[in-house]
Every structure is written in C-alpha cells, then in structure tokens.
N, CA, C and O of each residue as an XYZ file, in Angstrom:
416
protein
N      47.924     58.798    134.693
C      46.704     58.371    134.045
C      45.717     59.541    134.009
O      45.549     60.259    134.995
N      45.073     59.716    132.865
C      44.134     60.821    132.694
C      42.799     60.498    133.357
O      42.348     59.352    133.372
N      42.192     61.529    133.895
C      40.860     61.356    134.462
C      39.838     61.335    133.330
O      40.150     61.659    132.185
N      38.632     60.954    133.670
C      37.569     60.899    132.672
C      37.317     62.276    132.063
O      37.104     62.394    130.857
N      37.341     63.303    132.886
C      37.126     64.662    132.373
C      38.231     65.086    131.415
O      37.961     65.764    130.423
N      39.471     64.697    131.696
C      40.582     65.020    130.795
C      40.435     64.285    129.466
O      40.737     64.842    128.410
N      39.977     63.048    129.513
C      39.759     62.292    128.277
C      38.646     62.911    127.444
O      38.756     63.009    126.221
N      37.572     63.329    128.114
C      36.473     63.980    127.399
C      36.952     65.296    126.794
O      36.602     65.626    125.661
N      37.750     66.044    127.549
C      38.288     67.311    127.034
C      39.160     67.071    125.805
O      39.143     67.870    124.868
N      39.922     65.975    125.801
C      40.750     65.643    124.640
C      39.896     65.335    123.411
O      40.316     65.575    122.279
N      38.698     64.804    123.641
C      37.819     64.432    122.533
C      36.907     65.571    122.073
O      36.171     65.408    121.099
N      36.941     66.701    122.744
C      36.045     67.808    122.373
C      36.173     68.227    120.909
O      35.149     68.444    120.260
N      37.385     68.349    120.359
C      37.465     68.684    118.929
C      36.820     67.616    118.044
O      36.173     67.937    117.047
N      36.998     66.355    118.411
C      36.398     65.257    117.646
C      34.880     65.335    117.733
O      34.185     65.207    116.725
N      34.368     65.548    118.950
C      32.925     65.647    119.142
C      32.351     66.823    118.355
O      31.291     66.712    117.740
N      33.057     67.939    118.379
C      32.586     69.134    117.676
C      32.578     68.926    116.166
O      31.607     69.275    115.495
N      33.660     68.357    115.630
C      33.712     68.114    114.184
C      32.649     67.119    113.751
O      32.002     67.304    112.721
N      32.469     66.063    114.535
C      31.423     65.098    114.222
C      30.051     65.742    114.234
O      29.237     65.504    113.343
N      29.795     66.560    115.250
C      28.499     67.239    115.353
C      28.276     68.183    114.176
O      27.182     68.231    113.615
N      29.314     68.935    113.800
C      29.184     69.837    112.652
C      28.913     69.064    111.362
O      28.145     69.510    110.509
N      29.550     67.906    111.229
C      29.270     67.059    110.069
C      27.827     66.590    110.061
O      27.189     66.550    109.009
N      27.307     66.233    111.232
C      25.913     65.805    111.333
C      24.939     66.927    111.024
O      23.924     66.710    110.363
N      25.246     68.121    111.501
C      24.390     69.274    111.206
C      24.402     69.564    109.705
O      23.360     69.835    109.108
N      25.585     69.504    109.109
C      25.698     69.731    107.662
C      24.880     68.711    106.893
O      24.182     69.053    105.938
N      24.970     67.464    107.310
C      24.218     66.399    106.640
C      22.717     66.630    106.793
O      21.966     66.461    105.832
N      22.274     67.013    107.983
C      20.844     67.259    108.207
C      20.337     68.379    107.303
O      19.234     68.297    106.763
N      21.139     69.413    107.142
C      20.737     70.539    106.294
C      20.749     70.135    104.820
O      19.816     70.449    104.081
N      21.794     69.447    104.398
C      21.950     69.090    102.986
C      20.970     68.011    102.529
O      20.589     67.987    101.359
N      20.559     67.124    103.425
C      19.742     65.988    103.003
C      18.242     66.259    103.085
O      17.444     65.411    102.685
N      17.851     67.408    103.588
C      16.413     67.678    103.677
C      15.855     67.959    102.285
O      16.555     68.446    101.398
N      14.595     67.642    102.125
C      13.927     67.915    100.860
C      13.551     69.391    100.795
O      13.515     70.077    101.816
N      13.276     69.865     99.609
C      13.066     71.297     99.371
C      12.025     71.924    100.305
O      12.298     72.947    100.933
N      10.859     71.334    100.399
C       9.774     71.922    101.192
C       9.684     71.335    102.593
O       8.756     71.652    103.337
N      10.617     70.501    102.953
C      10.587     69.841    104.259
C      11.252     70.738    105.310
O      12.361     71.228    105.097
N      10.576     70.949    106.436
C      11.203     71.765    107.486
C      12.292     70.970    108.216
O      12.236     69.743    108.294
N      13.253     71.673    108.733
C      14.295     71.041    109.544
C      13.776     70.985    110.975
O      13.424     72.011    111.558
N      13.731     69.777    111.536
C      13.249     69.630    112.910
C      14.427     69.437    113.851
O      15.470     68.908    113.466
N      14.245     69.868    115.068
C      15.288     69.708    116.077
C      15.579     68.230    116.306
O      16.739     67.843    116.448
N      14.533     67.398    116.345
C      14.714     65.966    116.561
C      15.533     65.344    115.426
O      16.419     64.526    115.677
N      15.244     65.723    114.195
C      15.997     65.196    113.058
C      17.462     65.596    113.110
O      18.342     64.785    112.819
N      17.725     66.835    113.477
C      19.107     67.308    113.591
C      19.821     66.590    114.732
O      20.980     66.200    114.583
N      19.151     66.410    115.863
C      19.766     65.701    116.998
C      20.116     64.262    116.640
O      21.168     63.760    117.038
N      19.243     63.600    115.893
C      19.540     62.233    115.459
C      20.799     62.200    114.599
O      21.671     61.354    114.798
N      20.887     63.115    113.652
C      22.072     63.178    112.790
C      23.330     63.477    113.598
O      24.387     62.901    113.340
N      23.220     64.374    114.569
C      24.377     64.733    115.394
C      24.868     63.534    116.190
O      26.072     63.291    116.260
N      23.950     62.779    116.790
C      24.340     61.624    117.603
C      25.061     60.587    116.753
O      26.118     60.091    117.143
N      24.502     60.258    115.603
C      25.131     59.270    114.717
C      26.472     59.801    114.210
O      27.442     59.049    114.118
N      26.528     61.080    113.886
C      27.757     61.680    113.365
C      28.866     61.704    114.411
O      30.023     61.429    114.095
N      28.523     62.029    115.646
C      29.531     62.031    116.713
C      30.074     60.624    116.921
O      31.281     60.441    117.080
N      29.192     59.634    116.922
C      29.642     58.251    117.083
C      30.596     57.862    115.952
O      31.654     57.286    116.204
N      30.231     58.169    114.723
C      31.102     57.852    113.582
C      32.429     58.592    113.682
O      33.480     58.023    113.388
N      32.389     59.849    114.093
C      33.621     60.622    114.247
C      34.547     60.035    115.296
O      35.761     59.979    115.096
N      33.979     59.597    116.418
C      34.793     58.985    117.478
C      35.409     57.680    116.992
O      36.587     57.420    117.240
N      34.621     56.856    116.302
C      35.143     55.580    115.798
C      36.297     55.824    114.827
O      37.340     55.180    114.935
N      36.123     56.737    113.893
C      37.186     57.034    112.925
C      38.398     57.626    113.635
O      39.534     57.281    113.309
N      38.171     58.500    114.589
C      39.279     59.076    115.365
C      40.077     57.972    116.058
O      41.307     57.968    116.008
N      39.386     57.050    116.695
C      40.083     55.969    117.395
C      40.829     55.059    116.429
O      41.936     54.613    116.728
N      40.235     54.780    115.278
C      40.905     53.934    114.287
C      42.153     54.596    113.714
O      43.129     53.914    113.400
N      42.129     55.914    113.576
C      43.260     56.626    112.970
C      44.261     57.162    113.982
O      45.325     57.646    113.596
N      43.943     57.087    115.261
C      44.785     57.742    116.271
C      46.187     57.154    116.366
O      47.119     57.866    116.741
N      46.360     55.904    116.045
C      47.681     55.277    116.148
C      48.387     55.158    114.801
O      49.405     54.476    114.686
N      47.846     55.819    113.789
C      48.486     55.774    112.472
C      49.472     56.926    112.340
O      49.512     57.822    113.183
N      50.247     56.894    111.302
C      51.217     57.954    111.067
C      50.673     59.083    110.203
O      51.437     59.892    109.678
N      49.357     59.138    110.055
C      48.766     60.190    109.227
C      48.977     61.559    109.849
O      49.056     61.695    111.070
N      49.065     62.560    109.004
C      49.173     63.928    109.501
C      47.923     64.273    110.287
O      46.838     63.750    110.029
N      48.095     65.158    111.244
C      46.964     65.592    112.078
C      45.849     66.193    111.224
O      44.668     65.971    111.495
N      46.219     66.947    110.203
C      45.203     67.576    109.351
C      44.384     66.534    108.588
O      43.183     66.714    108.385
N      45.028     65.451    108.170
C      44.317     64.384    107.459
C      43.368     63.665    108.412
O      42.230     63.361    108.053
N      43.840     63.394    109.628
C      42.967     62.746    110.621
C      41.780     63.642    110.963
O      40.654     63.164    111.095
N      42.035     64.934    111.105
C      40.965     65.877    111.427
C      39.930     65.933    110.308
O      38.727     65.898    110.566
N      40.397     66.018    109.082
C      39.476     66.035    107.941
C      38.700     64.726    107.851
O      37.522     64.725    107.494
N      39.354     63.618    108.171
C      38.685     62.316    108.147
C      37.555     62.255    109.163
O      36.487     61.715    108.879
N      37.789     62.805    110.340
C      36.752     62.832    111.376
C      35.577     63.690    110.918
O      34.420     63.308    111.093
N      35.871     64.844    110.335
C      34.801     65.726    109.861
C      33.986     65.058    108.753
O      32.757     65.125    108.754
N      34.672     64.416    107.815
C      33.961     63.723    106.740
C      33.197     62.515    107.254
O      32.129     62.190    106.737
N      33.736     61.847    108.268
C      33.015     60.727    108.874
C      31.728     61.217    109.521
O      30.707     60.529    109.482
N      31.774     62.400    110.113
C      30.562     62.976    110.682
C      29.531     63.280    109.613
O      28.342     63.022    109.796
N      29.986     63.825    108.502
C      29.072     64.162    107.407
C      28.505     62.903    106.754
O      27.320     62.852    106.423
N      29.346     61.890    106.570
C      28.941     60.653    105.889
C      28.698     59.530    106.883
O      28.912     58.362    106.561
N      28.263     59.861    108.059
C      28.249     58.922    109.182
C      27.552     57.602    108.884
O      28.092     56.544    109.207
N      26.393     57.631    108.290
C      25.659     56.379    108.054
C      26.418     55.468    107.089
O      26.505     54.260    107.314
N      26.962     56.037    106.027
C      27.727     55.239    105.061
C      29.022     54.721    105.671
O      29.403     53.571    105.451
N      29.699     55.572    106.439
C      30.955     55.170    107.077
C      30.709     54.031    108.056
O      31.453     53.051    108.066
N      29.676     54.150    108.875
C      29.383     53.099    109.851
C      28.973     51.800    109.163
O      29.329     50.717    109.629
N      28.232     51.894    108.062
C      27.853     50.691    107.320
C      29.087     50.004    106.737
O      29.196     48.779    106.779
N      30.013     50.791    106.197
C      31.251     50.236    105.648
C      32.097     49.587    106.738
O      32.597     48.476    106.561
N      32.256     50.275    107.858
C      33.035     49.719    108.969
C      32.382     48.467    109.535
O      33.074     47.526    109.925
N      31.057     48.449    109.581
C      30.345     47.266    110.061
C      30.604     46.080    109.140
O      30.842     44.969    109.614
N      30.559     46.303    107.839
C      30.820     45.234    106.876
C      32.235     44.684    107.042
O      32.431     43.469    107.065
N      33.219     45.576    107.158
C      34.612     45.145    107.340
C      34.792     44.399    108.656
O      35.468     43.371    108.706
N      34.194     44.914    109.708
C      34.313     44.290    111.023
C      33.708     42.883    111.013
O      34.326     41.938    111.502
N      32.507     42.748    110.461
C      31.859     41.437    110.434
C      32.614     40.449    109.553
O      32.665     39.258    109.863
N      33.200     40.928    108.459
C      34.007     40.049    107.607
C      35.234     39.560    108.360
O      35.604     38.392    108.242
N      35.874     40.440    109.137
C      37.034     40.027    109.932
C      36.642     39.037    111.014
O      37.359     38.064    111.250
N      35.524     39.267    111.669
C      35.052     38.324    112.692
C      34.773     36.970    112.056
O      35.113     35.931    112.621
N      34.160     36.983    110.893
C      33.858     35.737    110.190
C      35.144     34.990    109.836
O      35.219     33.773    110.005
N      36.152     35.710    109.349
C      37.435     35.083    109.009
C      38.126     34.519    110.243
O      38.721     33.443    110.187
N      38.051     35.235    111.341
C      38.672     34.763    112.580
C      37.989     33.499    113.071
O      38.657     32.546    113.470
N      36.667     33.484    113.044
C      35.951     32.300    113.535
C      36.138     31.115    112.602
O      36.166     29.973    113.061
N      36.267     31.357    111.309
C      36.549     30.264    110.381
C      37.918     29.664    110.667
O      38.101     28.450    110.575
N      38.869     30.506    111.010
C      40.212     30.034    111.331
C      40.234     29.176    112.579
O      41.053     28.263    112.683
N      39.351     29.447    113.529
C      39.292     28.667    114.762
C      38.689     27.292    114.548
O      38.957     26.372    115.321
N      37.868     27.136    113.498
C      37.203     25.859    113.253
C      38.141     24.828    112.653
O      37.838     23.635    112.690
N      39.261     25.246    112.105
C      40.167     24.314    111.417
C      40.956     23.477    112.374
O      41.760     22.647    111.950
C-alpha cells in the first residue's frame, strides 16, 4: 500500500498540468488594461488543479493512451470552470435518475 506522500508524488504531474492550465486561463481571460493579480491567479490555479484531479481520476481506469489522458488533464485545467459545471450537471442527473429508480 502506498503512503500518502507516494500518492501525492504520483499526482505531481497532474497537479502541475492543472496549475499550468489555470495560469494560462488567468492570463488569457484578463481584460486588456486589467492587471494580473496574484490572488486572481491563485484562485484560477486552485480551481484548475481540482478540475485536473477530477478528470485524472475519471480517466485513470480507462483504456485511453497516456498522452490523451495527459492532454485531457491539461485542458481540464485550462477550462476548469466549464468542465466542473459539465461534470456537476452529469453527476446531478445521474443522482436524480438513481433516486427516481428507488422510488418505484
């Protein structure tokens, strides 16, 4: 069984790609005359890392090539808010379907 530190070390590439996606998003989404703030970048990084981890976990047991999974994590970091909104919608729809099935 892996220790917590070994698990975190395994996720370092995922964390890094997610963070880079968040930084890219923070830079790309700023308005022309708007300064980039450290707080704004940190917010994007946190959301991007979370989205990257979720996508990594969802794809980890699939037969996708490693390069496709890696690119998916990076894009999830960049598109983190949209990805999380989409996953939330799918998750809630599945929960709703499951609970409807229990009522019958």
